[in-house]
N, C-alpha and C positions, 0 to 999 in steps of 0.2 A: 310345052312346059311353061313357057312365059305366059301363055294365055291363061292357064290355070291359076297362076299366082295372082294375076290381075283380078280374076273373078273372086278369089278368096278375100282379097283386100276389100273389094266393094261390098261383099256380104257382111264382113265384120263392122265396117263403118256404118252400114245401114242399121245394124242391130243396136249400136251405141246411140245412134241418133233417133231411136224409136221413142215415141211420146210416152209409152207405158213405163219404160225404164226411167225416164226423166222425172215422171210424176212420183214414182216409188221412192226415189232417193231422199227428197226432203222429208217425207213421212217417216222414214226410218231414223233420220237424224233428230227429228222432233221427239220421237218416242224415247230415244237414248238420252236426250237432254232432260226430259221429265223424270226418268228413272234415276238419273244422277243427282238432280236437285232434291228430289223427295227423300232419298235415303231409306234406311230400314224403318219400317212402321212399328209402333209400340203395340203392346197388348190391348190398350184401351182403343187405339185407332182401328185395330183389327176386330173390335167388338167383343173382346174377351175380358173378364174380371178375375181378380185374385180369389182363390178358393177360401171359403169361410173356415175359421179355426175349428179343429175337431173338438170333441167332448173332453179329451185328455188335456188339450191345450187350455180350454176354458177352465177346467178344474185347477190346472197349474197356476193360471193367472189369479183366480180367486184365493187360492192358498197363499200366494205371494202377497196379495193385498192384506189378508188377515195377519200374516206374520209381520208385515211392516207396521200395522197398527199395534200389535202386541209389543213389538220392540219399542215403539214410541211410548206406550203406556209404562212399560217396565223402566225405561230410561227416566221418565218423569218421576216415578216412585223412588227410583234410586237417588235422584238429586234431592228430593224432599227428605229422604232418610238421612242423607249426608248433612243437610242443613239442620235437621232436628238433633242429630248427634253432636254437631258443632255447638249448637246452643246449649245442649245439656252439659257438654264439656266445660263451656265457659261458666255456666251457673255453678257447676260443681267446684271449679277452680276458685270462683269467688267465695263460695261457702268455706272452702279450705282456708283461704287467705283471711277471711273474717274470723274463723275459729282461732287462727294463730294470733290475730291481733286482739280479739275481744274474749279469748278463752279465760283470761285472768280477771274478767269484769267482776264476778262475784267476790273474788278474793280482794280486789281493790276496794270494793264498797265496804268490806269489813275493816280494812285498814284505814279508811277515811275517818271512822269513829275514833281510832287511836290518835290520828293526826289532830282531830278536833280537840281531844282532851289535852294533848300537849300544848296546843295553841292557847287554850283557856288557862292552863296552869302557868304559862309564862306571862300571860297578860294579868293574872291575878296578883302577882308579886309586886308590891309597891317599889317603884324605882328608887325612892329615898332610902329604903332599907338595904339596897344592894351596895354594900361598901365593905372596905377592909375591916371595919369595926364589927361586922357580922360575917365572919368568913364561912361559916357553915351554910348560911342562906345563900351567900354569893356562889359558893361552889355548887350548890344544888341548882340554883338558877342557871348557871353556866352549863351544867350538864343537861338540863332540859332544853336549853337553846340549841346546843350542839346536836342533841337527838332530833329535834324538830328540823334542823337544817339537813341532817343526814337523811331523814325519811323523805324530805322533799326531793333530794337528789335521786333517791331510789325511784320515786314516783316519775320524775322526768326521764329517767333512764328507760322506763317501760312505757313511755308515752302518756303518762298521767300528769295533766297540767292544772294548776290551781286557777280558779276564776274569782277575781276580786273586782267587781265592776263599779266600784265607788266613783261617782261622777260621770259615768258613761250613759249612753242612751239605753233605755230599757229594751231588751231583746227577749221575746217570749220563748225563744228556742234555748236560751242559756240562763234565763232568770225566772224566778217565781216571785210575783209580787205578794208580799204579806199584807201591806197596807198602802194607801194613797193619802197624801197629806200635802197641803199647800205650804211652801217654804219661800221666804223672801230671799232674793238674790240667786235663785236657782231656776233653771229653765224647766218648764213642764215636760214630763216624759223622761226625765233623767233619774238615775238612781241616787237617792239621798243617803240612805243608810243600808249597810250590809250586815244583816243579822247572822248570816252563816255563809261562808264561802262555798263556791261550787267547784266542780272538777270536770274535766273533759279527758276522755281516753281516745287517743288517736283521732282527734277532731270530732268525736261523738260525745255529746253531753252525757256524762255518767251521773252527775247530780247537779241540778240547777242551783244557782245561788239564791238564797232567800233574801229579798231586798224590800226596802221601802221606796216608793216611787213618788216623785213630785207631781202634783196635779195643779191645774189652773184654779186660782181662788175664785 
């Protein structure tokens, strides 16, 4: 029995010490290390490619592109329409405001003739005749003056302002030159004589003042 055990131990030791077994072990270890370091391979490394999109997918992509272009075009038109609407609203509002301010322009022009007549009537009365010795003329004159003052207050209330540019620089937007003449002691280009006063309605010249302008001799 003891002899058999010794023989079995010798056979197992000879197998372990065999050169073929010793050579195979490092090769297995190297293969395992390469598999561990390389990891799983991708589809491109395996030589495979992604499949091309189908006809339905291509049609869907084209339709999506067309819809995006249409959305961009509609959005641009919508913004332009909003801008045009806002401009139209502002212009309409300005027209309404101008109509409120200058709607009485024609009526004011007619009243200017009345104001001119009142002014000429008061200026035509000799100041020496206005006294208590002539009460009728004095009362008439005072009534004309009060009427003229009142009508000017009404004009100012509605934005109508008198222009009397005597001694001012000539302004072609507010004055109309009736004649030019040299005058001593006055600067050229200034108003020397006002033959008819002008009026402005809310800053806009309703009637230019008729003036005589000094010119260089």
